[in-house]
Backbone as ProteinMPNN parsed JSONL, in Angstrom:
{"seq_chain_A": "MKLLFDLFPIILFFAAFKLFGIFAATATAIAATVLQIVWSKYRHGKVDTMLWVSFAIIAVFGGATLLLHDENFIKWKPTILYWVFSTTLLFSNLLFGKNLMRSLLHEKLALPAKVWDHVNLAWSLFFGRARACSTCMSRSITPPILGQLQAVRHHRHHAAVRAAAEPWRCR", "coords_chain_A": {"N_chain_A": [[-13.055, -8.0, 5.339], [-10.795, -6.772, 4.296], [-8.863, -7.557, 6.138], [-8.663, -10.302, 5.599], [-7.701, -10.139, 2.993], [-5.197, -8.936, 3.507], [-3.981, -10.969, 4.963], [-3.791, -13.01, 3.156], [-1.319, -13.901, 1.676], [0.078, -14.967, 3.854], [-1.585, -16.968, 4.894], [-1.648, -18.716, 2.692], [1.087, -19.28, 2.596], [1.529, -20.758, 5.004], [-0.162, -22.944, 4.55], [1.023, -24.097, 2.257], [3.528, -24.613, 3.337], [2.937, -26.575, 5.242], [2.046, -28.624, 3.573], [4.02, -28.933, 1.511], [6.557, -27.981, 2.246], [9.255, -25.662, 3.122], [10.426, -24.304, 0.914], [8.618, -24.428, -1.243], [6.563, -23.108, 0.036], [7.661, -20.574, 0.329], [7.901, -19.728, -2.369], [5.195, -19.711, -2.958], [4.277, -17.663, -1.25], [5.54, -15.427, -2.383], [4.338, -15.411, -4.943], [1.651, -15.074, -4.172], [1.754, -12.519, -3.067], [2.377, -11.015, -5.317], [0.002, -11.451, -6.728], [-1.724, -10.078, -4.988], [-0.847, -7.435, -5.416], [-1.447, -7.084, -8.146], [-4.254, -7.438, -8.058], [-4.987, -5.339, -6.332], [-4.172, -3.108, -7.833], [-5.817, -3.42, -10.093], [-8.39, -3.38, -8.933], [-8.498, -1.037, -7.299], [-6.993, 0.848, -8.557], [-4.585, 1.703, -7.606], [-1.696, 0.909, -5.597], [-1.07, 0.198, -2.246], [1.509, 1.707, -0.274], [2.623, 0.193, 1.814], [2.118, -2.394, 0.946], [3.795, -2.523, -1.259], [6.25, -2.298, 0.066], [6.185, -4.618, 1.636], [6.141, -6.495, -0.445], [8.65, -5.991, -1.646], [10.377, -6.821, 0.391], [9.637, -9.534, 0.747], [10.217, -10.449, -1.811], [13.0, -10.045, -2.016], [14.098, -11.448, 0.267], [12.731, -13.895, 0.105], [13.387, -14.58, -2.507], [16.184, -14.874, -2.212], [16.163, -17.045, -0.48], [15.117, -19.063, -2.152], [16.895, -18.998, -4.346], [19.442, -19.498, -3.201], [18.872, -21.708, -1.802], [18.491, -21.716, 0.989], [16.961, -21.616, 3.952], [17.161, -19.733, 5.962], [17.043, -17.078, 5.12], [14.318, -16.505, 4.558], [13.284, -16.745, 7.074], [14.153, -14.434, 8.26], [12.612, -12.499, 7.107], [10.062, -11.569, 8.377], [11.179, -10.278, 10.593], [12.745, -8.212, 9.483], [10.716, -6.785, 8.142], [9.108, -5.95, 10.331], [11.004, -4.367, 11.62], [11.364, -2.334, 9.717], [8.747, -1.198, 9.682], [8.483, -0.368, 12.403], [10.67, 1.425, 12.741], [10.158, 3.29, 10.697], [7.642, 4.345, 11.479], [8.344, 5.509, 13.947], [10.521, 7.327, 13.389], [9.544, 8.917, 11.301], [7.738, 10.562, 12.518], [9.276, 11.753, 14.591], [11.518, 12.948, 13.244], [10.528, 14.155, 10.904], [8.069, 15.178, 11.498], [5.78, 13.963, 10.614], [2.996, 12.144, 11.103], [2.411, 8.962, 10.601], [0.435, 7.085, 11.245], [-1.792, 8.681, 11.652], [-2.015, 9.659, 9.061], [-2.724, 7.313, 7.726], [-5.133, 6.565, 8.957], [-6.85, 8.741, 9.407], [-9.247, 9.257, 8.071], [-10.977, 7.409, 9.056], [-10.966, 7.649, 11.799], [-11.456, 10.224, 14.106], [-9.341, 11.994, 15.911], [-7.66, 13.834, 18.536], [-4.554, 15.647, 17.999], [-2.521, 15.03, 19.865], [-3.323, 12.519, 20.798], [-3.076, 11.051, 18.452], [-0.305, 11.094, 18.267], [0.349, 9.431, 20.421], [-0.854, 7.046, 19.544], [0.65, 6.526, 17.238], [3.214, 6.176, 18.396], [2.659, 3.964, 20.033], [2.096, 1.953, 18.11], [4.576, 1.878, 16.839], [6.186, 0.943, 18.941], [4.918, -1.516, 19.329], [5.511, -2.863, 16.873], [8.262, -2.87, 17.171], [8.567, -4.57, 19.373], [7.433, -6.882, 18.279], [9.361, -7.358, 16.362], [11.527, -8.027, 18.013], [10.568, -10.417, 19.157], [10.282, -11.948, 16.828], [12.937, -12.087, 15.996], [14.016, -13.608, 18.058], [12.595, -16.022, 17.657], [13.423, -16.713, 15.027], [16.062, -17.296, 15.42], [16.059, -19.46, 17.12], [14.344, -21.538, 16.396], [14.245, -24.358, 14.392], [13.572, -26.388, 11.449], [13.538, -29.263, 12.249], [13.023, -28.961, 14.969], [10.588, -27.635, 14.874], [8.968, -29.711, 13.923], [9.151, -31.466, 16.111], [8.002, -29.875, 18.083], [5.412, -29.702, 17.082], [4.605, -32.326, 17.385], [4.692, -32.492, 20.146], [2.676, -30.738, 20.772], [0.34, -32.174, 20.608], [0.111, -33.547, 22.928], [-1.73, -33.823, 25.947], [-1.055, -33.026, 28.466], [-0.048, -30.404, 30.427], [2.385, -30.06, 31.81], [4.112, -31.825, 30.506], [4.279, -30.626, 27.996], [5.45, -28.159, 28.629], [7.923, -29.05, 29.622], [9.027, -30.264, 27.355], [9.259, -28.145, 25.591], [11.004, -26.404, 26.806], [13.912, -26.562, 26.278], [14.15, -25.09, 23.896], [13.66, -22.444, 24.272], [14.123, -18.966, 23.714], [17.188, -17.485, 24.439]], "CA_chain_A": [[-12.555, -8.463, 4.072], [-9.439, -6.24, 4.173], [-7.994, -8.402, 6.95], [-8.448, -11.534, 4.836], [-6.832, -9.751, 1.881], [-3.857, -8.725, 4.05], [-3.444, -12.244, 5.444], [-3.792, -13.968, 2.042], [-0.035, -14.58, 1.466], [0.47, -15.7, 5.067], [-2.409, -18.18, 4.937], [-1.138, -19.621, 1.656], [2.432, -19.705, 2.997], [1.458, -21.828, 5.993], [-0.759, -24.122, 3.923], [2.051, -24.702, 1.404], [4.574, -25.127, 4.225], [2.446, -27.825, 5.83], [1.908, -29.644, 2.535], [5.141, -29.128, 0.593], [7.847, -27.561, 2.787], [9.59, -24.24, 3.204], [10.757, -23.684, -0.365], [7.346, -24.256, -1.953], [5.817, -22.072, 0.766], [8.279, -19.29, -0.007], [7.465, -19.391, -3.735], [3.76, -19.422, -2.857], [4.122, -16.335, -0.634], [5.932, -14.424, -3.386], [3.278, -15.389, -5.963], [0.44, -14.51, -3.559], [1.953, -11.075, -2.924], [2.225, -10.47, -6.675], [-1.445, -11.442, -6.992], [-2.292, -8.967, -4.21], [-0.517, -6.184, -6.098], [-2.25, -7.039, -9.381], [-5.653, -7.24, -7.671], [-5.122, -3.996, -5.782], [-4.065, -2.17, -8.96], [-7.017, -3.597, -10.908], [-9.6, -3.036, -8.181], [-8.479, 0.306, -6.71], [-6.225, 1.751, -9.391], [-3.305, 2.022, -6.967], [-1.194, -0.096, -4.66], [-0.606, 0.819, -1.005], [2.954, 1.706, -0.055], [3.0, -0.927, 2.686], [2.107, -3.605, 0.131], [5.036, -2.496, -2.028], [7.346, -2.592, 1.001], [6.086, -6.042, 1.948], [6.565, -7.235, -1.64], [10.107, -5.852, -1.807], [11.052, -7.646, 1.389], [9.404, -10.963, 0.443], [10.921, -10.774, -3.054], [14.441, -10.118, -1.74], [14.43, -12.536, 1.188], [12.206, -15.128, -0.467], [14.224, -14.892, -3.66], [17.459, -15.397, -1.701], [15.884, -18.388, 0.047], [14.964, -19.99, -3.274], [18.1, -19.014, -5.169], [20.555, -20.103, -2.46], [18.334, -22.894, -1.118], [18.813, -21.521, 2.403], [15.731, -21.148, 4.589], [17.41, -18.667, 6.936], [16.647, -15.782, 4.571], [12.875, -16.291, 4.726], [13.042, -16.592, 8.509], [14.444, -13.051, 8.621], [11.657, -11.587, 6.457], [9.201, -10.828, 9.31], [12.004, -9.421, 11.442], [13.086, -7.01, 8.705], [9.477, -6.051, 7.92], [8.748, -5.285, 11.59], [11.988, -3.327, 11.857], [11.037, -1.224, 8.81], [7.532, -0.55, 10.168], [8.755, 0.284, 13.68], [11.578, 2.552, 12.526], [9.469, 4.288, 9.877], [6.641, 5.027, 12.307], [8.995, 6.313, 14.976], [11.336, 8.433, 12.899], [8.777, 9.846, 10.466], [7.13, 11.523, 13.437], [10.308, 12.485, 15.321], [12.403, 13.733, 12.388], [9.848, 14.888, 9.841], [6.791, 15.688, 11.973], [4.694, 13.315, 9.87], [2.414, 11.036, 11.845], [1.923, 8.039, 9.575], [-0.825, 6.452, 11.665], [-2.85, 9.653, 11.348], [-2.162, 9.677, 7.604], [-3.407, 6.093, 7.308], [-6.44, 6.323, 9.584], [-7.596, 9.957, 9.733], [-10.591, 9.223, 7.491], [-11.797, 6.482, 9.833], [-10.967, 8.062, 13.203], [-11.202, 11.632, 14.39], [-8.681, 12.062, 17.209], [-6.778, 14.993, 18.713], [-3.172, 15.435, 17.558], [-1.742, 14.377, 20.933], [-3.714, 11.111, 20.816], [-2.441, 10.453, 17.278], [1.103, 10.869, 18.603], [0.392, 8.23, 21.264], [-1.189, 5.895, 18.691], [1.823, 6.293, 16.395], [4.261, 5.621, 19.255], [2.241, 2.627, 20.462], [2.308, 1.032, 16.999], [6.015, 1.743, 16.653], [6.656, 0.049, 20.004], [4.378, -2.846, 19.04], [6.32, -3.486, 15.827], [9.584, -3.111, 17.746], [8.466, -5.789, 20.195], [7.223, -7.995, 17.347], [10.673, -7.611, 15.778], [12.324, -8.746, 19.011], [10.039, -11.794, 19.233], [10.603, -12.611, 15.572], [14.375, -12.364, 16.043], [14.167, -14.736, 18.98], [12.081, -17.225, 17.008], [14.221, -17.085, 13.859], [17.354, -17.816, 15.886], [15.969, -20.628, 17.985], [13.476, -22.592, 15.861], [14.676, -24.955, 13.135], [12.538, -27.327, 11.0], [13.357, -30.448, 13.093], [12.405, -28.557, 16.233], [9.177, -27.384, 14.58], [8.305, -31.013, 13.89], [9.068, -31.969, 17.482], [7.02, -29.069, 18.81], [4.086, -30.084, 16.606], [4.287, -33.599, 18.033], [4.447, -32.2, 21.563], [1.407, -30.013, 20.866], [-0.769, -33.116, 20.715], [0.017, -34.044, 24.298], [-2.746, -33.099, 26.721], [-0.55, -32.668, 29.781], [0.653, -29.124, 30.39], [3.751, -30.235, 32.308], [4.898, -32.469, 29.454], [4.495, -29.63, 26.953], [6.439, -27.199, 29.14], [9.224, -29.716, 29.717], [9.537, -30.503, 26.009], [9.544, -26.872, 24.914], [12.001, -25.655, 27.573], [15.237, -26.414, 25.669], [14.148, -24.224, 22.715], [13.347, -21.062, 24.609], [15.139, -18.011, 23.283], [17.988, -17.041, 25.582]], "C_chain_A": [[-11.111, -7.997, 3.851], [-8.455, -7.092, 4.956], [-7.671, -9.7, 6.213], [-7.512, -11.271, 3.657], [-5.386, -9.593, 2.359], [-3.195, -10.032, 4.475], [-3.312, -13.309, 4.35], [-2.433, -14.652, 1.824], [0.402, -15.423, 2.669], [-0.294, -17.015, 5.165], [-1.901, -19.199, 3.911], [0.256, -20.133, 1.996], [2.346, -20.885, 3.962], [0.807, -23.098, 5.435], [0.277, -24.844, 3.062], [3.181, -25.287, 2.243], [4.177, -26.48, 4.796], [2.426, -28.953, 4.793], [3.207, -29.963, 1.786], [6.507, -28.711, 1.13], [8.126, -26.082, 2.598], [9.828, -23.595, 1.839], [9.516, -23.471, -1.224], [6.516, -23.163, -1.287], [6.358, -20.684, 0.445], [7.854, -18.832, -1.4], [5.983, -19.013, -3.74], [3.529, -18.034, -2.284], [4.486, -15.223, -1.615], [4.828, -14.287, -4.437], [1.998, -14.754, -5.408], [0.56, -12.997, -3.396], [1.854, -10.379, -4.278], [0.744, -10.398, -7.041], [-2.146, -10.324, -6.226], [-2.064, -7.636, -4.913], [-1.355, -6.029, -7.362], [-3.714, -6.752, -9.055], [-5.884, -5.815, -7.162], [-5.082, -2.942, -6.892], [-5.322, -2.221, -9.829], [-8.249, -3.05, -10.194], [-9.65, -1.569, -7.749], [-7.693, 1.321, -7.55], [-4.885, 2.155, -8.805], [-2.948, 0.904, -5.997], [-0.655, 0.636, -3.437], [0.903, 0.694, -0.865], [3.388, 0.517, 0.783], [2.997, -2.253, 1.921], [3.367, -3.677, -0.736], [6.238, -2.837, -1.148], [7.362, -4.074, 1.332], [6.546, -6.888, 0.766], [8.076, -7.168, -1.82], [10.845, -6.769, -0.843], [10.858, -9.127, 1.09], [10.137, -11.358, -0.842], [12.42, -10.934, -2.801], [14.769, -11.335, -0.871], [13.904, -13.886, 0.7], [13.018, -15.557, -1.679], [15.575, -15.458, -3.247], [17.284, -16.811, -1.151], [15.821, -19.402, -1.086], [16.25, -20.122, -4.091], [19.249, -19.756, -4.485], [20.161, -21.381, -1.726], [18.702, -22.89, 0.372], [17.603, -20.873, 3.083], [15.935, -20.012, 5.59], [16.956, -17.301, 6.428], [15.157, -15.511, 4.793], [12.514, -16.148, 6.199], [13.261, -15.145, 8.949], [13.443, -12.059, 8.029], [10.748, -10.863, 7.443], [9.987, -9.872, 10.189], [12.331, -8.117, 10.73], [11.844, -6.155, 8.478], [9.057, -5.289, 9.178], [9.715, -4.16, 11.909], [11.684, -2.105, 10.989], [9.803, -0.478, 9.311], [7.806, 0.242, 11.442], [9.59, 1.549, 13.494], [10.893, 3.663, 11.734], [8.448, 5.057, 10.691], [7.291, 5.968, 13.308], [9.683, 7.54, 14.388], [10.604, 9.375, 11.956], [8.145, 10.927, 11.331], [8.197, 12.382, 14.123], [11.124, 13.415, 14.428], [11.673, 14.626, 11.399], [8.504, 15.471, 10.258], [5.595, 15.094, 11.251], [4.225, 12.095, 10.646], [1.752, 10.085, 10.85], [0.62, 7.351, 9.967], [-2.003, 7.396, 11.401], [-3.091, 9.694, 9.845], [-2.946, 8.465, 7.104], [-4.858, 6.024, 7.771], [-7.3, 7.563, 9.807], [-9.012, 9.975, 9.161], [-11.538, 8.34, 8.303], [-11.942, 6.891, 11.295], [-10.675, 9.549, 13.315], [-10.643, 11.724, 15.809], [-7.867, 13.347, 17.317], [-5.33, 14.637, 18.344], [-2.335, 14.689, 18.594], [-2.061, 12.879, 20.997], [-3.1, 10.387, 19.617], [-0.963, 10.185, 17.543], [1.266, 9.622, 19.46], [0.101, 6.967, 20.454], [0.02, 5.525, 17.83], [2.956, 5.652, 17.204], [3.917, 4.199, 19.686], [2.457, 1.601, 19.342], [3.786, 0.836, 16.709], [6.602, 0.793, 17.694], [6.155, -1.379, 19.792], [5.232, -3.552, 17.984], [7.749, -3.735, 16.301], [9.604, -4.373, 18.589], [8.24, -7.021, 19.316], [8.542, -8.366, 16.671], [11.546, -8.403, 16.74], [11.869, -10.199, 19.132], [10.391, -12.583, 17.981], [12.089, -12.97, 15.512], [14.643, -13.577, 16.911], [13.739, -16.036, 18.313], [12.967, -17.658, 15.841], [15.573, -17.66, 14.257], [17.23, -19.149, 16.608], [15.133, -21.776, 17.43], [14.023, -23.06, 14.521], [13.618, -25.971, 12.713], [12.427, -28.6, 11.847], [12.686, -30.115, 14.426], [10.922, -28.259, 16.019], [8.397, -28.689, 14.556], [8.13, -31.592, 15.284], [8.026, -31.195, 18.28], [5.596, -29.393, 18.367], [3.663, -31.407, 17.223], [3.941, -33.376, 19.498], [3.085, -31.54, 21.752], [0.229, -30.953, 21.085], [-0.901, -33.716, 22.111], [-0.977, -33.192, 25.086], [-2.209, -32.585, 28.048], [0.331, -31.432, 29.694], [2.112, -29.273, 30.818], [4.643, -30.855, 31.243], [5.224, -31.479, 28.344], [5.552, -28.636, 27.396], [7.829, -27.821, 29.181], [9.84, -29.914, 28.335], [9.963, -29.215, 25.327], [10.677, -26.099, 25.584], [13.348, -25.515, 26.885], [15.285, -25.417, 24.511], [13.75, -22.786, 23.017], [14.487, -20.153, 24.161], [15.882, -17.501, 24.509], [18.498, -15.65, 25.348]], "O_chain_A": [[-10.298, -8.732, 3.29], [-7.337, -7.329, 4.498], [-6.523, -10.143, 6.21], [-6.636, -12.083, 3.358], [-4.458, -10.06, 1.699], [-1.979, -10.18, 4.358], [-2.777, -14.39, 4.599], [-2.386, -15.882, 1.788], [1.025, -16.472, 2.504], [0.285, -18.054, 5.482], [-1.743, -20.382, 4.216], [0.577, -21.289, 1.72], [3.014, -21.9, 3.763], [1.19, -24.206, 5.812], [0.396, -26.067, 3.131], [3.731, -26.335, 1.904], [4.98, -27.413, 4.83], [2.752, -30.098, 5.106], [3.47, -31.121, 1.462], [7.526, -29.053, 0.529], [7.339, -25.352, 1.996], [9.458, -22.438, 1.639], [9.385, -22.43, -1.868], [5.846, -22.384, -1.966], [5.591, -19.731, 0.307], [7.486, -17.672, -1.586], [5.576, -18.095, -4.452], [2.673, -17.299, -2.776], [3.812, -14.194, -1.668], [4.431, -13.174, -4.781], [1.338, -13.982, -6.103], [-0.422, -12.274, -3.567], [1.309, -9.279, -4.376], [0.287, -9.401, -7.599], [-3.061, -9.691, -6.752], [-2.97, -6.807, -4.999], [-1.909, -4.959, -7.615], [-4.343, -5.916, -9.704], [-6.868, -5.171, -7.526], [-5.871, -1.997, -6.885], [-5.831, -1.183, -10.251], [-9.055, -2.339, -10.794], [-10.7, -0.931, -7.818], [-7.734, 2.52, -7.274], [-4.125, 2.88, -9.447], [-3.781, 0.075, -5.632], [0.123, 1.582, -3.566], [1.498, -0.298, -1.284], [4.413, -0.102, 0.497], [3.795, -3.14, 2.223], [3.937, -4.751, -0.926], [7.133, -3.572, -1.564], [8.414, -4.714, 1.312], [7.254, -7.879, 0.945], [8.712, -8.18, -2.114], [11.823, -7.417, -1.217], [11.812, -9.9, 1.17], [10.624, -12.483, -0.951], [13.038, -11.863, -3.319], [15.617, -12.152, -1.232], [14.57, -14.908, 0.869], [13.304, -16.74, -1.862], [16.062, -16.411, -3.855], [18.148, -17.669, -1.334], [16.407, -20.48, -0.99], [16.641, -21.223, -4.477], [19.944, -20.55, -5.119], [20.995, -22.046, -1.112], [19.15, -23.891, 0.931], [17.272, -19.719, 2.812], [14.962, -19.393, 6.019], [16.532, -16.456, 7.217], [14.781, -14.403, 5.176], [11.529, -15.488, 6.529], [12.63, -14.681, 9.898], [13.433, -10.892, 8.419], [10.652, -9.638, 7.372], [9.516, -8.777, 10.496], [12.207, -7.039, 11.312], [11.905, -4.933, 8.606], [8.691, -4.116, 9.101], [9.306, -3.112, 12.41], [11.739, -0.972, 11.468], [9.81, 0.752, 9.361], [7.404, 1.401, 11.547], [9.256, 2.609, 14.024], [11.033, 4.841, 12.064], [8.386, 6.284, 10.61], [6.836, 7.097, 13.493], [9.452, 8.662, 14.839], [11.005, 10.531, 11.821], [8.035, 12.079, 10.912], [8.041, 13.599, 14.227], [11.395, 14.553, 14.81], [12.135, 15.724, 11.087], [7.863, 16.175, 9.478], [4.507, 15.67, 11.278], [4.972, 11.132, 10.821], [0.674, 10.366, 10.325], [-0.212, 7.066, 9.105], [-3.075, 6.962, 10.979], [-4.237, 9.757, 9.401], [-3.739, 8.577, 6.169], [-5.714, 5.489, 7.066], [-8.396, 7.443, 10.356], [-9.888, 10.641, 9.711], [-12.757, 8.507, 8.241], [-12.916, 6.528, 11.954], [-9.749, 10.06, 12.684], [-11.373, 11.554, 16.786], [-7.431, 13.891, 16.302], [-4.94, 13.469, 18.375], [-1.536, 13.821, 18.245], [-1.167, 12.064, 21.226], [-2.654, 9.246, 19.741], [-0.425, 9.17, 17.1], [2.199, 8.844, 19.262], [0.741, 5.935, 20.659], [0.367, 4.35, 17.709], [3.583, 4.696, 16.747], [4.786, 3.327, 19.704], [2.948, 0.502, 19.599], [4.204, -0.269, 16.366], [7.421, -0.065, 17.364], [6.882, -2.339, 20.045], [5.632, -4.701, 18.174], [8.381, -4.704, 15.88], [10.552, -5.155, 18.525], [8.799, -8.084, 19.584], [8.812, -9.544, 16.433], [12.229, -9.343, 16.334], [12.698, -11.107, 19.201], [10.757, -13.755, 18.064], [12.45, -14.042, 15.027], [15.408, -14.466, 16.537], [14.445, -17.041, 18.396], [13.233, -18.849, 15.682], [16.165, -18.431, 13.502], [18.206, -19.894, 16.697], [15.208, -22.89, 17.95], [14.24, -22.252, 13.618], [12.823, -26.387, 13.556], [11.305, -29.003, 12.152], [11.883, -30.893, 14.94], [10.092, -28.585, 16.867], [7.296, -28.77, 15.101], [7.078, -32.147, 15.601], [7.263, -31.775, 19.052], [4.672, -29.364, 19.181], [2.491, -31.593, 17.55], [3.016, -33.991, 20.029], [2.42, -31.752, 22.766], [-0.773, -30.563, 21.685], [-1.921, -34.326, 22.433], [-1.046, -31.977, 24.901], [-2.869, -31.771, 28.695], [1.332, -31.416, 28.977], [2.988, -28.649, 30.218], [5.799, -30.459, 31.09], [6.332, -31.494, 27.809], [6.453, -28.302, 26.627], [8.808, -27.174, 28.808], [11.048, -29.748, 28.166], [10.93, -29.204, 24.564], [11.253, -25.209, 24.96], [13.903, -24.416, 26.901], [16.368, -24.94, 24.171], [13.527, -21.999, 22.097], [15.659, -20.525, 24.222], [15.262, -17.128, 25.504], [19.194, -15.096, 26.199]]}, "name": "protein", "num_of_chains": 1, "seq": "MKLLFDLFPIILFFAAFKLFGIFAATATAIAATVLQIVWSKYRHGKVDTMLWVSFAIIAVFGGATLLLHDENFIKWKPTILYWVFSTTLLFSNLLFGKNLMRSLLHEKLALPAKVWDHVNLAWSLFFGRARACSTCMSRSITPPILGQLQAVRHHRHHAAVRAAAEPWRCR"}
């Protein structure tokens, strides 16, 4: 259920994007994140820090997208979020000796300190790699290309799909 709660704004974003376009999807994602915060406060009496961070980023980048009518800002939202997660996980442990993964999961998992250090580093590297992939995608995919790729997706021949997608690979 927690996974569905965490994915709520993303699911609504993609549904709104498919039906109404990027600007309606951006407004939907901001509204869904606000609803998450309200629900979390009502249900649990507090709001997780990561939800506040996610809201701040979606509000700033989504707000800029809507205010300036420029979709590039919302494309950078996942990249910035992954950068914040990766950097925070890495440097909280290295500079302050605080293992955030242990802080988040110690009630659910009992692990030795050395293993927690590896878990924290692994998640930091994961978010760093996700940031790199997100950067690549935000620089190389535009709405017309998305439409073309969706059309190509319906082809059954693997060679045709590879040939069509080749020009849009991140360099």
